[in-house]
C-alpha angles and dihedrals in degrees: 000000000000088000093057092048089050092051091045090048091049092049091050091048091049092049089050091051091052088051096051094044090050092049090049094047100042094090087058096049099033108031113217121214133198094204126021114199116197114222124226101279088215092064110097115201089202092065106024151005116273127214136186134194114231121232091230092048129275136079132248119196124193122205144160132220093225127043125233095035106248131221116232099357114098118249135169120254118201139195123194119195130188132175092038145037113241120212093211136007123196134167119212117205113197132170109242095213103016130044105240096178132259111318108164111138120186113234119232123222110258098171135340105310092358119111127174146161137181112251141168132197120226118246119259117219092219090060102227114067130182114219136192112207112191119196106214116195124179114204098178091253098054147002113241123204124193112181120199128181130213144157124236138174120043098054097055 
């Protein structure tokens, strides 16, 4: 009887551990934002840089060093900010219809208001891949998310 209680207790503790670890890791895997700003749907990241005006003031612009954005080949992703100074800038790349793993580089400061990092998108076996790239900016007071969508792969 004591052995069964011990096994049940260990099972409950393991379940509790999984819940706690999942809770702690959830901001890493599923970024939370205080403010989500929708970009202009007419802006096409495969042809041009895209900018948004923030409700609290300021501006954020996303651009790529290579257009169209390539698969597998490295390229530089850039974020320019004005009207505020971010504490942290990240760009999260996620497959829309297929999990392509965690791909969220933190961009380094290159000049005042200019952030960049070298990235590469993994190849998709189907050729064409729909991506959501979310710019994540921490201002100290809030975390801002700007989600963009684009397709890459087959048209290159």
